[in-house]
C-alpha positions, 0 to 999 in steps of 0.5 A, a space after each residue: 026091510 031093515 031100518 036105521 034107528 036114530 036117536 035125537 033125530 028131530 034136530 041138529 046132527 041127528 036130523 041131518 044124519 036121517 036125511 043123509 041115510 034117506 038119500 041113500 034109500 034107507 028105511 028110518 026109525 026116528 027117535 026123539 022126545 017131540 012127537 009133533 017134530 018127529 011126525 012132521 019130519 018122518 012124513 017129509 022124508 018119506 014123501 021126498 025120498 019114497 022110503 019107509 019112515 017110522 017114529 017113536 016119541 020117548 024121553 031117553 032120560 027115563 031108565 026104561 026108555 031103551 027097553 020100551 023102544 026095543 019092545 016096540 020094534 019087536 011088536 012092529 017086526 022092525 029089524 035094525 041094521 044101523 043103530 045111531 046113538 046120537 041123543 045127548 046134551 050138556 050142562 054148563 057151570 060148576 058141579 054145584 050149579 045143578 041138582 044131582 037129579 039133573 046130572 043123573 038125567 043127563 048121564 042117563 041120556 048120554 051114557 046109560 040109554 046108549 049102552 042099553 040100546 046097544 046091548 038090546 039091539 046087538 043080537 039082532 045086528 049080529 044076525 045081519 050080513 052087515 050092520 053098523 053102530 054109530 055113537 056120537 061123542 064129542 071133541 070134549 071126549 079127549 080131555 077134561 073140560 072144567 065148566 062142562 065137566 060131567 058132560 065131557 066125562 060122559 063123552 069120554 065114556 062114549 069114546 072108550 065104550 065104542 072103541 072097546 066094543 069095536 074091538 070085541 066085534 071085529 070078527 062079526 058083521 057089526 062095525 062100531 064107529 065113534 063120531 067126535 064132532 066139535 062145535 056144530 051149529 045146533 042148539 047145544 049151547 042154549 040147552 047147556 046154558 053156555 053164557 060165556 061170551 068167549 065160548 059163544 064167539 068161538 062157537 060162531 067162528 068154528 061152528 060146522 054145518 050139521 049137514 056137513 058133520 052128518 055127511 062125514 059121520 054117515 060115510 064113516 059109519 057105513 065105511 066101518 071106521 072106528 073113530 071119526 073126527 069131522 073137520 080139520 080144526 077138530 082133528 088138530 084139537 084131537 092131536 093137541 089133546 094128546 101132546 099138550 100137558 093136561 093142566 094147560 088144556 084144562 086151563 084153556 078150557 076153563 077160560 073158554 067157559 068163564 071159569 
């Protein structure tokens, strides 16, 4: 039996995506930092849906993490037919507000580990009669976002990488889907240190339920769509990012994040 590997699976969209796949009877491999949260959730899903659920606790900010996950799967004879690279986070503020080490760790999680996991598992995915890669980017991937500058740049990378890889694999059994959600009711703002009242209020107004985002995302991944933008507001934001001047978009984003 092949498993769906989901990073960042202990909370938020990743946790909700795990439940969506569990409902479909898919075996799961949950990846996140907190072993306690993973263990509890793995047991809950396994009991509720009567499916195999395994977990592996690791910090994807460590450069060797992807290889350790891959080696662990090989040692357990776990085959993967769905790879969902969901783990990621942001840092809100000016560039000099954080140490270089903090930015490099974020870039490792958001980009390098995503590419590493994709690279390592791709040969096995291509052997499957049908396999899927889902990469979680963000609505921030479509423009520069002063105040979340490095984060937005990492998500632009994820979008570009995913679309390019989708084309490279179009003649194989592997589909690649990039998910670009907007504001979602998760702990993103707290983790990113977002303190702007305007940003907080806008998030409250437009936040989507993680379960709704997860359902749209999983359906898009399994359907082999190249790009998925959950929610009407986010679709409109994507549209305007292509038609409005960059300077106007950047000024608007800067105002939201208190710059």
